[in-house]
C-alpha positions as CSV (number, residue, x, y, z in Angstrom):
1,M,3.4,33.0,-29.4
2,K,0.1,33.9,-31.3
3,I,-2.6,35.9,-29.7
4,L,-5.0,33.0,-29.5
5,D,-2.5,30.6,-28.0
6,R,-1.7,33.3,-25.5
7,Y,-5.3,33.8,-24.6
8,I,-5.8,30.0,-24.2
9,L,-2.8,29.6,-22.1
10,T,-3.7,32.5,-19.6
11,S,-7.4,31.4,-19.3
12,Y,-6.4,27.9,-18.6
13,L,-3.4,28.8,-16.2
14,S,-5.4,31.1,-14.1
15,R,-8.1,28.1,-13.6
16,L,-5.5,25.8,-12.9
17,A,-3.6,27.9,-10.5
18,S,-6.8,28.7,-8.5
19,V,-7.9,24.9,-8.4
20,F,-4.6,23.7,-7.6
21,L,-4.1,26.2,-4.5
22,I,-7.9,25.4,-3.4
23,L,-7.4,21.6,-3.6
24,M,-3.9,21.6,-1.9
25,L,-5.2,23.8,0.9
26,I,-8.4,21.3,1.4
27,F,-5.9,18.4,1.6
28,I,-3.5,20.1,3.9
29,I,-6.5,20.9,6.3
30,Q,-7.5,17.3,6.0
31,T,-4.0,16.2,7.0
32,F,-3.9,18.7,9.9
33,W,-7.1,16.9,11.3
34,L,-5.6,13.4,10.3
35,F,-2.5,14.0,12.7
36,I,-4.2,16.4,15.3
37,D,-3.5,13.7,17.8
38,E,0.1,14.0,17.3
39,F,0.0,17.9,17.9
40,A,-2.5,18.1,20.8
41,G,-1.0,18.2,24.3
42,K,2.7,18.1,23.4
43,G,3.6,21.8,23.5
44,I,4.4,22.1,19.9
45,D,4.4,25.6,18.8
46,A,2.8,26.8,15.5
47,E,6.4,27.1,13.7
48,I,6.8,23.3,14.2
49,I,3.1,22.6,12.9
50,F,3.7,24.7,9.8
51,K,7.1,22.9,9.2
52,F,5.3,19.6,9.4
53,L,3.0,20.5,6.9
54,L,5.0,21.9,4.7
55,Y,7.3,18.9,4.6
56,Y,4.2,16.7,4.1
57,S,2.6,18.7,1.4
58,P,5.0,17.2,-1.6
59,K,3.1,13.9,-0.8
60,L,0.1,15.5,-1.9
61,Y,1.5,16.5,-5.2
62,P,0.8,13.5,-7.0
63,L,-2.8,13.6,-5.9
64,V,-3.6,17.3,-6.3
65,L,-1.9,17.9,-9.6
66,P,-4.0,15.6,-11.8
67,L,-7.1,16.4,-10.4
68,S,-6.4,20.0,-10.8
69,V,-5.3,19.5,-14.6
70,L,-8.3,17.5,-15.2
71,L,-10.9,19.9,-13.5
72,A,-9.2,23.0,-14.9
73,S,-9.1,21.7,-18.8
74,I,-12.7,20.6,-18.4
75,M,-13.8,24.0,-17.3
76,T,-11.6,25.8,-19.6
77,Y,-12.7,24.2,-22.9
78,G,-16.2,23.8,-21.5
79,D,-16.4,27.5,-21.0
80,F,-14.9,28.0,-24.6
81,A,-17.5,25.7,-26.3
82,E,-20.6,27.3,-24.0
83,N,-19.7,30.9,-25.3
84,Y,-19.3,29.9,-28.8
85,E,-15.4,30.8,-28.8
86,F,-14.8,27.5,-30.2
87,A,-17.3,28.2,-33.0
88,A,-15.7,31.6,-34.0
89,M,-12.3,29.5,-34.0
90,K,-13.5,27.0,-36.4
91,S,-15.3,29.6,-38.4
92,T,-11.4,31.1,-39.1
93,G,-10.3,27.4,-40.1
94,I,-8.9,26.8,-36.5
95,S,-9.5,23.2,-35.4
96,L,-9.6,21.6,-32.0
97,Q,-6.3,20.1,-32.6
98,R,-4.6,23.5,-33.2
99,A,-6.5,25.0,-30.1
100,L,-5.0,22.4,-28.2
101,L,-1.6,22.6,-29.4
102,G,-0.2,25.4,-27.2
103,L,-1.6,23.3,-24.1
104,I,-0.3,20.2,-25.4
105,V,3.4,21.7,-25.5
106,F,2.7,23.1,-21.8
107,H,1.8,20.0,-20.5
108,F,4.6,18.1,-22.2
109,F,7.2,20.4,-20.2
110,L,4.8,20.1,-16.9
111,G,5.1,16.3,-17.1
112,I,9.1,16.4,-17.5
113,G,8.8,19.0,-14.6
114,S,6.5,16.4,-12.7
115,Y,9.2,14.0,-13.1
116,Y,11.9,15.9,-11.4
117,F,9.6,17.2,-8.7
118,S,8.9,13.5,-8.0
119,N,12.8,12.7,-8.1
120,H,13.8,15.6,-6.0
121,V,11.4,17.5,-3.7
122,I,9.2,14.5,-2.9
123,P,11.9,12.6,-1.4
124,Y,13.4,15.7,0.4
125,G,10.0,16.4,1.9
126,E,9.4,12.8,2.8
127,F,13.0,13.0,4.7
128,K,12.0,15.9,6.3
129,Y,8.6,15.0,7.2
130,F,9.7,11.3,8.5
131,N,12.4,12.6,10.8
132,L,10.1,15.4,12.1
133,R,7.4,13.1,12.8
134,R,9.5,10.5,14.8
135,N,11.1,13.1,16.8
136,M,7.7,14.8,17.8
137,A,6.7,11.2,18.8
138,K,9.2,11.2,21.5
139,L,7.7,14.1,23.3
140,K,5.1,12.1,24.6
141,P,5.4,8.3,25.0
142,A,1.6,7.8,25.1
143,L,1.7,8.7,21.5
144,A,4.8,7.0,20.8
145,I,3.0,3.6,21.5
146,T,1.6,2.0,18.4
147,E,-0.9,-0.6,18.5
148,G,0.2,-4.1,17.7
149,I,3.8,-3.8,17.5
150,F,6.8,-3.4,20.1
151,N,7.7,0.2,20.8
152,D,11.0,1.3,22.4
153,L,10.0,3.4,25.4
154,G,13.2,4.3,27.5
155,A,14.2,1.4,29.2
156,M,11.6,-1.2,28.1
157,N,9.9,-2.6,25.0
158,I,6.1,-2.4,25.0
159,K,3.5,-4.0,23.1
160,V,-0.3,-3.2,23.5
161,E,-3.3,-4.5,21.8
162,R,-5.5,-1.5,21.9
163,K,-5.4,2.1,23.4
164,Y,-8.7,3.8,24.0
165,G,-9.8,6.5,26.4
166,E,-8.8,10.2,27.0
167,N,-5.5,11.0,25.3
168,N,-5.2,7.0,24.6
169,R,-4.1,6.6,28.2
170,F,-6.0,3.3,28.9
171,L,-4.1,0.2,27.4
172,E,-5.1,-3.6,26.8
173,N,-3.3,-6.7,26.5
174,I,0.2,-5.5,27.6
175,I,3.7,-7.1,27.1
176,I,6.7,-5.5,28.3
177,H,10.2,-6.5,27.9
178,E,12.3,-4.6,30.6
179,K,15.9,-3.9,29.8
180,T,18.5,-5.2,32.4
181,P,21.8,-3.5,32.9
182,D,23.5,-6.3,30.8
183,N,21.1,-5.4,28.0
184,K,19.5,-8.8,28.1
185,N,16.0,-9.9,28.1
186,R,15.3,-11.2,31.4
187,I,12.2,-9.6,32.6
188,V,8.8,-10.2,30.7
189,I,5.7,-8.7,32.5
190,K,2.0,-9.2,30.8
191,A,-1.0,-7.6,32.2
192,E,-4.7,-7.6,30.9
193,R,-5.1,-3.9,31.4
194,G,-3.0,-0.7,32.0
195,E,-3.2,3.1,32.4
196,L,-0.7,5.9,31.8
197,K,-0.5,8.5,34.6
198,S,1.3,11.6,35.4
199,A,3.6,11.4,38.5
200,K,3.3,13.9,41.2
201,I,7.1,14.4,41.5
202,G,9.5,15.3,39.0
203,Q,9.4,14.2,35.4
204,Q,8.0,10.8,35.7
205,L,5.2,9.0,34.1
206,Q,3.3,6.1,35.9
207,L,2.2,3.0,33.9
208,V,-0.2,1.2,36.3
209,L,-0.6,-2.4,35.3
210,F,-3.8,-4.6,36.3
211,D,-4.4,-8.3,36.5
212,G,-1.0,-9.5,35.1
213,N,2.0,-11.8,35.9
214,R,5.8,-10.7,36.1
215,Y,8.5,-13.2,34.7
216,E,12.1,-12.8,35.6
217,E,15.1,-14.8,34.5
218,V,17.3,-15.6,37.6
219,Q,21.0,-14.5,36.7
220,T,23.7,-16.9,37.9
221,K,27.3,-16.5,37.9
222,T,28.2,-19.9,36.0
223,P,27.0,-21.2,32.6
224,E,26.1,-24.4,34.5
225,E,23.9,-22.9,37.0
226,Q,22.6,-20.7,34.3
227,R,21.3,-23.8,32.7
228,K,19.5,-25.0,36.0
229,A,18.5,-21.6,37.1
230,P,14.7,-21.4,37.7
231,H,12.7,-18.4,36.6
232,A,10.6,-16.2,39.1
233,K,7.0,-15.6,38.4
234,V,4.8,-13.2,40.4
235,S,1.1,-12.6,39.8
236,F,-0.4,-9.3,40.7
237,K,-3.4,-7.3,40.7
238,E,-1.9,-3.9,40.3
239,Y,1.8,-3.1,39.5
240,I,3.0,0.5,39.1
241,M,6.1,1.3,36.8
242,N,7.8,4.7,36.8
243,I,8.9,5.9,33.5
244,D,11.5,8.8,33.2
245,L,10.4,11.4,31.0
246,S,13.5,13.4,31.0
247,Q,14.9,12.0,27.7
248,F,11.5,12.5,26.1
249,N,11.3,16.0,26.8
250,N,14.7,16.9,25.9
251,V,14.0,16.1,22.2
252,D,15.9,17.8,19.1
253,L,13.2,18.2,16.6
254,G,15.8,19.0,14.0
255,E,17.7,15.7,14.5
256,E,17.7,13.8,11.1
257,K,19.1,10.3,11.5
258,Y,16.5,8.5,9.2
259,T,17.4,8.0,5.9
260,S,16.9,4.6,4.5
261,T,13.1,4.3,3.7
262,Y,12.2,3.8,0.1
263,R,10.4,6.9,-0.3
264,M,13.2,8.9,0.4
265,Q,15.2,7.8,-2.3
266,K,15.9,9.3,-5.9
267,V,15.7,7.1,-9.1
268,T,19.3,6.2,-9.4
269,E,19.1,5.4,-5.4
270,L,16.0,3.1,-6.1
271,I,17.8,1.3,-9.0
272,E,20.7,0.6,-6.6
273,S,18.6,-0.4,-3.8
274,I,16.3,-2.7,-6.2
275,D,19.5,-4.4,-7.5
276,S,20.9,-5.1,-4.3
277,L,17.7,-6.3,-2.6
278,E,17.2,-8.8,-5.5
279,I,20.6,-10.1,-5.4
280,K,20.3,-10.6,-1.7
281,F,17.0,-12.2,-2.0
282,K,17.9,-14.5,-4.8
283,E,20.8,-15.8,-2.8
284,Q,18.7,-16.3,0.4
285,R,16.3,-18.4,-1.4
286,E,19.1,-20.4,-3.2
287,I,20.8,-21.1,0.2
288,Y,17.6,-22.3,1.9
289,A,16.5,-24.6,-1.0
290,N,20.1,-26.0,-0.9
291,N,20.0,-26.5,2.8
292,F,16.5,-27.9,2.5
293,I,17.5,-30.4,0.0
294,K,20.4,-31.5,1.9
295,S,18.8,-31.9,5.5
296,N,15.7,-33.7,4.3
297,A,17.2,-36.4,2.0
298,Y,15.6,-35.0,-1.1
299,D,18.3,-36.8,-3.4
300,N,17.4,-40.2,-1.9
301,I,13.7,-39.7,-2.6
302,K,14.6,-38.4,-6.3
303,S,16.8,-41.5,-6.8
304,L,13.9,-43.9,-6.5
305,K,12.9,-45.1,-10.0
306,N,9.5,-47.1,-9.3
307,P,7.0,-45.7,-6.6
308,I,6.3,-48.2,-4.1
309,V,2.2,-49.1,-3.9
310,L,1.2,-50.8,-0.8
311,D,-2.3,-52.5,-0.3
312,A,-3.5,-54.0,2.6
313,D,-1.5,-57.3,2.8
314,S,1.7,-55.7,1.6
315,I,4.8,-56.0,3.4
316,V,7.1,-52.7,3.2
317,P,10.3,-53.6,1.8
318,D,13.5,-53.7,4.1
319,S,15.1,-51.2,2.2
320,I,12.8,-48.5,3.8
321,F,12.8,-50.2,7.4
322,A,16.5,-51.6,7.1
323,Q,17.1,-50.7,10.8
324,Y,14.3,-52.8,12.0
325,S,15.0,-56.5,12.5
326,N,11.3,-57.4,11.3
327,P,9.4,-56.1,8.2
328,L,6.2,-53.8,8.5
329,K,3.2,-55.6,7.9
330,F,-0.5,-54.5,7.5
331,I,-2.8,-56.9,9.6
332,G,-6.6,-56.7,8.6
333,G,-6.1,-53.3,7.0
334,K,-4.2,-51.9,10.0
335,L,-0.5,-51.3,10.7
336,S,1.0,-53.6,13.3
337,T,1.9,-51.7,16.4
338,R,5.4,-52.8,16.2
339,H,6.5,-50.2,14.0
340,S,3.8,-47.7,14.2
341,Q,6.4,-45.2,15.8
342,V,8.4,-45.0,12.5
343,I,4.9,-43.6,10.8
344,Q,4.3,-41.2,13.8
345,S,8.0,-40.1,13.7
346,A,7.6,-39.4,9.8
347,E,4.3,-37.8,10.3
348,S,5.9,-35.4,13.0
349,N,8.8,-34.6,10.6
350,L,6.6,-33.9,7.8
351,L,4.4,-31.4,9.8
352,S,7.8,-29.9,11.1
353,L,8.9,-29.3,7.5
354,M,5.7,-27.8,6.5
355,R,5.5,-25.3,9.4
356,N,9.0,-24.6,8.4
357,L,8.3,-24.2,4.8
358,D,4.9,-21.8,5.9
359,T,7.3,-19.7,8.1
360,K,10.0,-19.2,5.5
361,K,7.2,-18.4,2.7
362,R,6.0,-15.7,4.9
363,L,9.5,-14.4,5.4
364,F,10.3,-14.4,1.6
365,F,6.6,-12.8,0.9
366,I,8.0,-9.9,3.1
367,D,11.3,-9.7,1.4
368,Q,9.7,-9.6,-2.2
369,K,7.0,-7.2,-0.8
370,R,10.0,-4.7,0.1
371,I,11.4,-5.3,-3.4
372,N,8.0,-4.6,-5.1
373,L,7.4,-1.3,-3.0
374,H,11.1,0.0,-4.1
375,K,9.8,-0.9,-7.9
376,N,6.4,0.8,-7.4
377,T,8.0,3.8,-5.9
378,Y,10.5,3.8,-8.9
379,H,7.6,3.7,-11.8
380,E,5.5,6.3,-9.8
381,K,8.1,9.0,-10.7
382,F,7.6,8.6,-14.3
383,T,3.7,7.8,-14.3
384,L,2.8,11.2,-12.9
385,G,4.1,13.4,-15.9
386,F,2.1,10.9,-18.3
387,S,-1.1,11.0,-16.2
388,V,-1.0,14.8,-16.3
389,F,-0.7,14.9,-19.9
390,F,-3.6,12.0,-20.7
391,L,-5.7,13.7,-18.3
392,F,-5.7,17.0,-19.8
393,L,-6.4,15.5,-23.0
394,I,-9.7,13.7,-21.5
395,G,-10.6,17.0,-19.9
396,A,-10.3,19.3,-22.7
397,S,-12.2,16.7,-25.0
398,I,-14.9,16.1,-22.8
399,G,-15.2,20.0,-21.9
400,A,-15.4,20.5,-25.8
401,I,-18.1,17.9,-26.1
402,I,-20.4,18.8,-23.1
403,R,-20.0,22.6,-24.1
404,K,-20.5,23.5,-20.4
405,G,-18.2,25.7,-18.1
406,G,-18.3,26.5,-14.5
407,L,-18.4,24.5,-11.5
408,G,-21.6,22.3,-12.0
409,L,-21.5,19.3,-14.6
410,P,-17.7,19.5,-15.4
411,M,-17.0,19.2,-11.5
412,V,-19.0,16.1,-11.4
413,L,-17.4,14.7,-14.5
414,A,-13.9,15.6,-13.4
415,I,-14.2,14.0,-9.9
416,I,-15.7,10.7,-11.4
417,I,-13.0,10.2,-14.1
418,F,-10.4,10.9,-11.4
419,L,-11.8,8.7,-8.9
420,T,-11.9,5.8,-11.6
421,Y,-8.3,6.6,-12.6
422,H,-7.1,7.0,-8.8
423,Y,-8.6,3.7,-7.8
424,I,-7.6,1.6,-10.8
425,G,-4.1,2.9,-9.9
426,L,-4.4,1.8,-6.4
427,F,-5.6,-1.6,-7.3
428,G,-2.7,-2.0,-9.7
429,R,-0.4,-0.9,-6.7
430,N,-1.9,-3.2,-3.9
431,A,-2.0,-6.0,-6.4
432,S,1.8,-5.8,-7.2
433,E,2.7,-5.3,-3.6
434,D,1.7,-9.1,-3.1
435,N,3.2,-10.1,-6.5
436,S,-0.5,-10.8,-8.1
437,L,0.6,-8.1,-10.7
438,T,4.1,-7.3,-11.7
439,P,5.3,-4.1,-10.2
440,F,5.3,-2.6,-13.9
441,L,2.0,-3.4,-14.8
442,G,0.7,-2.4,-11.4
443,S,2.0,1.2,-11.6
444,W,1.2,1.8,-15.3
445,L,-2.3,0.0,-15.3
446,S,-4.5,3.2,-15.0
447,L,-2.1,4.9,-17.7
448,L,-2.8,2.0,-19.9
449,I,-6.6,2.5,-19.5
450,I,-6.7,6.2,-19.7
451,A,-4.6,6.7,-22.6
452,P,-6.8,5.0,-25.2
453,L,-9.8,6.9,-23.9
454,A,-7.6,10.3,-24.1
455,L,-7.3,9.6,-27.9
456,Y,-10.9,8.3,-28.3
457,F,-12.4,11.4,-26.6
458,T,-10.0,13.8,-28.5
459,K,-11.2,12.2,-32.0
460,R,-14.8,12.5,-31.2
461,A,-14.3,16.1,-30.1
462,S,-12.4,16.9,-33.3
463,T,-15.4,15.6,-35.2
464,D,-18.1,17.1,-33.4
465,K,-19.4,14.0,-32.0
466,G,-20.8,13.3,-28.8
467,L,-19.2,11.2,-25.9
468,V,-21.1,7.9,-27.0
469,N,-22.8,7.3,-30.4
470,Y,-26.2,6.4,-29.4
471,D,-27.5,5.7,-32.8
472,Y,-25.5,2.3,-32.9
473,V,-27.8,1.4,-29.7
474,V,-30.8,3.0,-30.8
475,V,-30.9,1.6,-34.2
476,G,-29.8,-1.9,-33.3
477,L,-32.3,-2.1,-30.8
478,Q,-35.3,-1.1,-33.0
479,N,-33.9,-3.5,-35.8
480,F,-34.0,-6.4,-33.1
481,I,-37.5,-5.5,-32.1
482,S,-38.7,-5.3,-35.8
483,S,-37.0,-8.7,-36.6
484,I,-38.9,-10.2,-33.6
485,K,-42.2,-8.8,-34.6
486,N,-41.7,-10.0,-38.2
487,T,-40.7,-13.7,-36.9
488,T,-43.9,-13.6,-34.6
489,L,-46.3,-12.7,-37.5
490,A,-44.6,-15.2,-40.0
491,V,-45.0,-18.1,-37.6
492,R,-48.6,-16.9,-36.9
493,N,-49.6,-16.8,-40.3
494,K,-48.2,-20.4,-40.8
495,L,-50.1,-21.6,-38.0
496,W,-53.2,-19.8,-39.3
497,E,-52.8,-21.5,-42.8
498,K,-52.4,-25.0,-41.3
499,I,-55.5,-24.6,-39.4
500,N,-57.4,-23.5,-42.4
């Protein structure tokens, strides 16, 4: 390695390391405040919190590393240009491409390392973080209740619309499915409001419900009695339920039984999961389509050669209403009452089919979204290395053009460029989740935009040009104004000649 390459590499690496550590620390602190509610009041020691943040930190790597590379490259090459070190290099015949060569090789290997980090470290960190967070949630049931979904809480499943107040102990619009000894859903409790209180004796938690109803299916001995059995309904102003906390307090925080989320999988596992999910999804759609056609007489409709068009005085053919003794007539533009039930039945069946299709459409959408999330995660493991490489080229080129180092203008430009890149990528991933874009295009969209920009800025920096050539705009504007003036003058002269 030549002295120049060593000098550029050490200058860049010192800035990259310092920027990366500072940004990682900032994001970790932000993460701590984001999850502060899950730490507070649960008796968790500092070691568990440190492990939680340590396992979560690999998820920050795809966000922190590209920003660090962009900021460090702008600062390094901007500092070289500001201190006329580039001018000294060029005076000895060293071009910008040659000054970039050492770091281009470094970022090539950094991109490969980023792929292996995404493929091994991030899934492992996600696995440890996910399991630790699930186990921490069991330490306090109030924090284990997530709004809008059913939560397994000991001997019950509970769903709340909203939590509020100190420690989220006040609840609104509560639905509880209480488990019976035979593991059947026989008891349902609904209440408008609720409050979580600590019991005075033992490891108990009181759930006090207000203004609700309790429904219970009466259990009988025989199936015949079960079909005729009534349901007991009780209204209440206040209803107290005791929750045993012994199972929540005796939690093994090191338990690791959740292993199936797509973020925990490596490339080979993602390929296998995507393949199996797509095969299953295709089979489900084909089975549903075949059943739908068979159950709704689609073949009979398809076999009709000529459509039947009716006017106000038409008689519906007997082939359609063959089960009726009299044909269906329109009298005075209105349907005769004798066969109106046929139309009503057809309308009811059609509405039922539409509801069924709409429900199945939502289920298929969820399945397709699950597949797209797997595909997005698969592509993200490759895009990180390329993004690091191209953001370095953009940062180095802009730093050489603006000729400004330090933390002023370079930081502003770096943040603007990175936010543009980040939100384009976020838009692409969100659009690919609902199939507006393909997962491939959604994951690579930001790179398809910054790659040409990186080459453009590198070319302009190599030829000592600015970010934008303003001469084209200024000269073009001047020519446009001059043409308007000449045209106006010519028209005025012609009018003056005609007048005279």
